[in-house]
DSSP file (Angstrom, degrees, kcal/mol; ACC not computed):
  #  RESIDUE AA STRUCTURE BP1 BP2  ACC     N-H-->O    O-->H-N    N-H-->O    O-->H-N    TCO  KAPPA ALPHA  PHI   PSI    X-CA   Y-CA   Z-CA
    1    1 A M              0   0    0      0, 0.0    71,-0.1     0, 0.0    70,-0.0   0.000 360.0 360.0 360.0 147.2  -21.0   33.8   10.2
    2    2 A S        -     0   0    0     69,-0.3     3,-0.5     1,-0.1    22,-0.1  -0.302 360.0-129.6 -64.1 150.0  -22.1   37.2    9.3
    3    3 A K  S    S+     0   0    0      1,-0.2     3,-0.2     3,-0.1    -1,-0.1  -0.075  72.5 118.0 -92.8  33.2  -24.7   38.9   11.6
    4    4 A L  S    S-     0   0    0      1,-0.3     2,-0.3     0, 0.0    -1,-0.2   0.886  87.4  -8.6 -67.1 -39.1  -27.0   39.8    8.7
    5    5 A Q  S    S-     0   0    0     -3,-0.5    -1,-0.3     0, 0.0     3,-0.1  -0.960  75.2-107.2-160.7 138.2  -29.9   37.6   10.0
    6    6 A A        -     0   0    0     -2,-0.3    68,-0.1    -3,-0.2    -3,-0.1  -0.462  48.6-101.5 -68.1 138.6  -30.3   35.1   12.8
    7    7 A P        -     0   0    0      0, 0.0    -1,-0.1     0, 0.0    69,-0.1  -0.334  26.6-164.4 -62.6 140.0  -30.6   31.5   11.5
    8    8 A S  S    S+     0   0    0     67,-0.8    68,-0.1     1,-0.1    -2,-0.0   0.612  77.3  31.7 -97.9 -16.2  -34.1   30.1   11.4
    9    9 A H  S    S-     0   0    0     66,-0.9    66,-0.4    68,-0.1    -1,-0.1  -0.952  94.2 -96.6-135.4 154.5  -33.0   26.5   10.9
   10   10 A P        -     0   0    0      0, 0.0     3,-0.1     0, 0.0    -2,-0.1  -0.270  50.7 -87.5 -67.9 159.9  -29.9   24.7   12.2
   11   11 A M        -     0   0    0      1,-0.1    60,-0.1    64,-0.1    59,-0.0  -0.437  58.4 -94.2 -63.4 138.6  -26.9   24.2   10.0
   12   12 A P        -     0   0    0      0, 0.0    -1,-0.1     0, 0.0    45,-0.1  -0.205  34.6-172.8 -57.5 145.2  -27.3   21.0    7.8
   13   13 A D        +     0   0    0      2,-0.1     2,-0.3    -3,-0.1    -2,-0.0   0.150  67.9  41.3-123.5  15.0  -25.7   17.9    9.2
   14   14 A Q  S    S-     0   0    0      2,-0.0    32,-0.1    34,-0.0    -1,-0.1  -0.986  90.9 -86.2-154.5 161.5  -26.3   15.7    6.2
   15   15 A E  S    S+     0   0    0     -2,-0.3     2,-0.3    -3,-0.1    32,-0.2  -0.223  71.7  86.1 -64.4 157.7  -26.1   15.8    2.4
   16   16 A G  E    S-A   46   0A   0     30,-2.0    30,-3.6    -4,-0.1     2,-0.4  -0.886  76.2 -54.9 145.5-172.4  -29.1   17.1    0.4
   17   17 A H  E     +A   45   0A   0     62,-0.4    62,-3.3    -2,-0.3     2,-0.3  -0.862  52.1 176.1-105.3 137.7  -30.8   20.2   -1.0
   18   18 A Y  E     -AB  44  78A   0     26,-2.3    26,-2.7    -2,-0.4     2,-0.4  -0.947  34.5-111.9-138.0 154.4  -31.7   23.0    1.3
   19   19 A W  E     +A   43   0A   0     58,-2.5    57,-3.0    -2,-0.3     2,-0.3  -0.728  50.8 162.2 -80.5 139.0  -33.1   26.5    1.2
   20   20 A A  E     -AB  42  75A   0     22,-2.2    22,-2.2    -2,-0.4     2,-0.5  -0.994  40.4-135.5-156.1 155.3  -30.5   29.1    2.1
   21   21 A K  E     - B   0  74A   0     53,-2.5    53,-2.5    -2,-0.3     2,-0.6  -0.982  30.2-132.5-112.3 127.1  -29.5   32.8    1.9
   22   22 A W  E     + B   0  73A   0     -2,-0.5    16,-3.1    18,-0.4    51,-0.2  -0.699  31.9 169.6 -85.1 116.2  -25.9   33.3    0.9
   23   23 A C        +     0   0    0     49,-2.7     2,-0.3    -2,-0.6    50,-0.2   0.876  61.5   9.5 -96.6 -45.9  -24.3   35.8    3.2
   24   24 A I  S    S-     0   0    0     48,-1.5     2,-0.3    12,-0.1    -1,-0.3  -0.976  70.9-123.2-137.5 150.6  -20.5   35.7    2.5
   25   25 A A        -     0   0    0     -2,-0.3     3,-0.1    -3,-0.1    43,-0.1  -0.725  29.4-112.3 -94.3 142.8  -18.4   34.1   -0.2
   26   26 A S    >   -     0   0    0     -2,-0.3     3,-1.7     1,-0.1     6,-0.1  -0.329  51.5 -79.0 -63.9 152.9  -15.6   31.6    0.5
   27   27 A D  T 3  S+     0   0    0      1,-0.2    -1,-0.1     5,-0.0     3,-0.1  -0.265 118.9  26.0 -54.2 137.9  -12.1   32.9   -0.4
   28   28 A G  T 3  S+     0   0    0      1,-0.3     2,-0.5    -3,-0.1    -1,-0.2   0.464  80.9 145.6  87.8   2.5  -11.4   32.6   -4.1
   29   29 A T    X   -     0   0    0     -3,-1.7     3,-2.0     1,-0.1    -1,-0.3  -0.629  53.9-119.9 -77.2 121.1  -15.0   32.8   -5.2
   30   30 A R  T 3  S-     0   0    0     -2,-0.5    35,-0.1     1,-0.3    36,-0.1  -0.396  94.3  -2.2 -61.3 129.8  -15.1   34.7   -8.5
   31   31 A D  T >> S+     0   0    0     -2,-0.1     4,-1.8     1,-0.1     3,-0.9   0.717  87.5 147.9  59.8  23.6  -17.3   37.9   -8.1
   32   32 A G  H <>  +     0   0    0     -3,-2.0     4,-1.6     1,-0.3    -2,-0.1   0.854  66.5  54.8 -56.6 -38.0  -18.0   36.9   -4.5
   33   33 A D  H 34 S+     0   0    0     -4,-0.3    -1,-0.3     1,-0.2    -3,-0.1   0.793 111.8  44.8 -67.9 -26.8  -18.2   40.5   -3.4
   34   34 A E  H <4 S+     0   0    0     -3,-0.9    -1,-0.2     1,-0.1    -2,-0.2   0.760 113.6  49.3 -85.1 -27.0  -20.9   41.2   -6.0
   35   35 A L  H  < S+     0   0    0     -4,-1.8    -2,-0.2    -5,-0.1    -3,-0.2   0.726  99.1 102.4 -84.8 -23.2  -22.9   38.0   -5.3
   36   36 A T     <  +     0   0    0     -4,-1.6   -13,-0.1    -5,-0.2   -12,-0.1  -0.874  57.9  34.0-125.0 156.4  -23.1   38.4   -1.6
   37   37 A P  S    S-     0   0    0      0, 0.0     2,-0.5     0, 0.0   -14,-0.2   0.594  73.5-173.7 -76.2 150.3  -24.8   39.2    0.6
   38   38 A S        -     0   0    0    -16,-3.1    -2,-0.1    -2,-0.1    -3,-0.0  -0.925  22.7-166.7-111.4 133.9  -28.0   37.9   -0.9
   39   39 A N        +     0   0    0     -2,-0.5     2,-0.5   -18,-0.1    -1,-0.1   0.200  63.6 101.6 -97.9  14.2  -31.4   38.5    0.7
   40   40 A K  S    S-     0   0    0    -18,-0.1   -18,-0.4   -20,-0.0     2,-0.3  -0.850  71.6-130.4-105.0 130.6  -32.9   35.9   -1.7
   41   41 A W        +     0   0    0     -2,-0.5     2,-0.3   -20,-0.1   -20,-0.2  -0.631  37.2 168.0 -74.6 133.2  -33.8   32.3   -0.7
   42   42 A E  E     -A   20   0A   0    -22,-2.2   -22,-2.2    -2,-0.3     2,-0.5  -0.968  38.5-104.3-142.8 160.2  -32.4   29.8   -3.1
   43   43 A I  E     +A   19   0A   0     -2,-0.3     2,-0.3   -24,-0.2   -24,-0.2  -0.740  41.1 178.9 -88.5 129.0  -31.9   26.0   -3.2
   44   44 A V  E     -A   18   0A   0    -26,-2.7   -26,-2.3    -2,-0.5     2,-0.5  -0.840  25.7-120.7-123.7 162.5  -28.3   24.9   -2.7
   45   45 A Q  E     -AC  17  60A   0     15,-2.2    15,-3.1    -2,-0.3     2,-0.5  -0.919  15.5-152.1-109.3 126.4  -26.8   21.4   -2.6
   46   46 A V  E     -AC  16  59A   0    -30,-3.6   -30,-2.0    -2,-0.5     2,-0.3  -0.861  19.0-167.3 -96.8 125.9  -24.9   20.3    0.5
   47   47 A N  E     - C   0  58A   0     11,-3.0    11,-2.2    -2,-0.5     2,-0.5  -0.884  26.6-113.5-117.4 143.2  -22.2   17.7   -0.3
   48   48 A D  E     - C   0  57A   0     -2,-0.3     9,-0.2     9,-0.2     8,-0.1  -0.652  27.3-174.0 -74.0 120.8  -20.2   15.4    1.9
   49   49 A N        -     0   0    0      7,-4.0     8,-0.2    -2,-0.5    -1,-0.1   0.315  38.1-122.5 -98.5   5.6  -16.6   16.6    1.6
   50   50 A N  S    S+     0   0    0      6,-0.5     6,-0.1     1,-0.2     7,-0.1   0.785  72.4 125.8  54.8  30.2  -15.1   13.7    3.7
   51   51 A G        -     0   0    0      5,-0.6     2,-0.4     4,-0.2     5,-0.2  -0.197  61.2 -99.9 -99.5-164.8  -13.7   16.2    6.1
   52   52 A E  S >  S-     0   0    0     -2,-0.1     3,-2.1    -3,-0.1     4,-0.1  -0.942  70.5 -30.1-124.2 146.1  -14.0   16.7    9.8
   53   53 A E  G >  S+     0   0    0     -2,-0.4     3,-1.7     1,-0.3     4,-0.3  -0.253 132.4   2.8  54.1-125.6  -16.1   19.0   11.8
   54   54 A M  G 3  S+     0   0    0      1,-0.3    16,-0.4     2,-0.1     3,-0.4   0.677 134.3  54.9 -68.1 -17.7  -16.9   22.3   10.0
   55   55 A M  G <  S+     0   0    0     -3,-2.1    -1,-0.3     1,-0.2    -4,-0.2   0.338  79.8  94.7 -96.7   7.5  -15.0   21.1    6.8
   56   56 A R  S <  S+     0   0    0     -3,-1.7    -7,-4.0    -5,-0.2    -5,-0.6   0.863  87.3  40.4 -65.9 -35.0  -17.0   17.9    6.5
   57   57 A F  E     -C   48   0A   0     -3,-0.4    13,-0.5    -4,-0.3     2,-0.3  -0.870  62.5-164.8-118.8 147.3  -19.5   19.5    4.1
   58   58 A T  E     -CD  47  69A   0    -11,-2.2   -11,-3.0    -2,-0.3     2,-0.4  -0.856  17.9-133.6-118.4 163.4  -19.3   21.9    1.1
   59   59 A V  E     -CD  46  68A   0      9,-2.6     9,-2.4    -2,-0.3     2,-0.5  -0.967   6.9-151.4-122.2 131.0  -22.1   23.8   -0.5
   60   60 A S  E     -C   45   0A   0    -15,-3.1   -15,-2.2    -2,-0.4     7,-0.1  -0.889  10.4-163.6 -99.9 125.9  -22.7   24.0   -4.3
   61   61 A V    >   -     0   0    0     -2,-0.5     3,-2.1     3,-0.3   -17,-0.1  -0.931  32.8-103.6-107.1 129.7  -24.5   27.2   -5.4
   62   62 A P  T 3  S+     0   0    0      0, 0.0     3,-0.1     0, 0.0   -18,-0.0  -0.271 105.3  11.5 -54.5 130.4  -26.0   27.2   -8.9
   63   63 A G  T 3  S+     0   0    0      1,-0.2     2,-0.5     2,-0.1    -3,-0.0   0.484 102.7 110.4  82.4   3.3  -23.9   29.1  -11.3
   64   64 A V    <   -     0   0    0     -3,-2.1    -3,-0.3     1,-0.1    -1,-0.2  -0.954  52.5-159.6-117.2 126.3  -20.9   29.4   -8.9
   65   65 A E        +     0   0    0     -2,-0.5     2,-0.2   -35,-0.1    -1,-0.1   0.919  69.4  73.6 -69.2 -45.5  -17.7   27.5   -9.6
   66   66 A A  S    S-     0   0    0    -36,-0.1    -5,-0.3     1,-0.1   -40,-0.1  -0.467  82.9-119.4 -80.2 138.3  -16.2   27.5   -6.2
   67   67 A A        -     0   0    0     -2,-0.2     2,-0.2    -7,-0.1    -7,-0.2  -0.439  30.5-146.6 -68.2 148.4  -17.5   25.4   -3.3
   68   68 A Q  E     -D   59   0A   0     -9,-2.4    -9,-2.6    -2,-0.1     2,-0.3  -0.706   9.9-115.2-113.9 165.8  -18.7   27.3   -0.3
   69   69 A W  E >   -D   58   0A   0     -2,-0.2     3,-1.9   -11,-0.2   -11,-0.1  -0.707  25.3-114.8-102.0 155.1  -18.7   26.4    3.4
   70   70 A L  G >  S+     0   0    0    -13,-0.5     3,-1.4   -16,-0.4    -1,-0.1   0.838 111.9  61.1 -55.7 -37.4  -21.7   25.9    5.6
   71   71 A D  G 3  S+     0   0    0      1,-0.3   -69,-0.3   -17,-0.2    -1,-0.3   0.420  86.5  76.7 -78.3   6.0  -21.1   28.9    7.8
   72   72 A C  G <  S+     0   0    0     -3,-1.9   -49,-2.7   -71,-0.1   -48,-1.5   0.407  93.7  62.8 -87.5   1.5  -21.4   31.2    4.7
   73   73 A F  E <  S-B   22   0A   0     -3,-1.4     2,-0.5   -51,-0.2   -51,-0.2  -0.856  72.1-131.9-129.8 156.3  -25.2   30.9    4.8
   74   74 A V  E     -B   21   0A   0    -53,-2.5   -53,-2.5    -2,-0.3     2,-0.3  -0.950  46.3-133.6 -97.1 129.0  -28.4   31.5    6.7
   75   75 A W  E     +B   20   0A   0     -2,-0.5   -66,-0.9   -66,-0.4   -67,-0.8  -0.658  27.1 180.0 -98.8 142.1  -30.2   28.1    6.6
   76   76 A G  E     -     0   0A   0    -57,-3.0    -1,-0.0    -2,-0.3   -67,-0.0  -0.349  47.1 -49.8-111.8-162.0  -33.8   27.3    5.8
   77   77 A P  E     -     0   0A   0      0, 0.0   -58,-2.5     0, 0.0    -1,-0.2  -0.266  59.0 -98.2 -74.8 159.8  -35.5   23.9    5.7
   78   78 A R  E     -B   18   0A   0    -60,-0.2   -60,-0.3    -3,-0.1   -62,-0.0  -0.500  37.0-118.7 -70.2 143.5  -34.3   20.9    3.8
   79   79 A V        -     0   0    0    -62,-3.3   -62,-0.4    -2,-0.2     3,-0.1  -0.770  34.8-115.6 -84.4 124.5  -36.0   20.3    0.4
   80   80 A P        -     0   0    0      0, 0.0     2,-0.1     0, 0.0    -1,-0.1  -0.262  31.5-103.4 -61.8 146.2  -37.8   17.0    0.5
   81   81 A E        -     0   0    0      1,-0.1     2,-0.4     2,-0.0   -65,-0.0  -0.428  38.6-108.5 -65.6 142.6  -36.6   14.2   -1.9
   82   82 A Y        -     0   0    0     -2,-0.1     2,-0.2     1,-0.1    -1,-0.1  -0.606  33.2-174.9 -73.6 128.7  -38.7   13.8   -5.0
   83   83 A R              0   0    0     -2,-0.4    -1,-0.1     1,-0.1    -2,-0.0  -0.544 360.0 360.0-124.5  65.2  -40.7   10.5   -4.7
   84   84 A G              0   0    0     -2,-0.2    -1,-0.1     0, 0.0    -2,-0.0   0.439 360.0 360.0 -79.3 360.0  -42.4   10.3   -8.1
């Protein structure tokens, strides 16, 4: 992971929505060099990728086609599920 900022929360270990700052783009991400690093907190979706260890989860960033890896981000808190 990039040394842009020390993580304030642990890397996610389950699916869901989280606050995150995108530090580096995964290989093959269109315009990845222009989109990262971002100093802006945004909500991203962590998905179970049925992999093992670090490849178990992928991250969906709004407006970005390519899936990202967990270690591409500085992590914030999980976004609570809506219980309306």
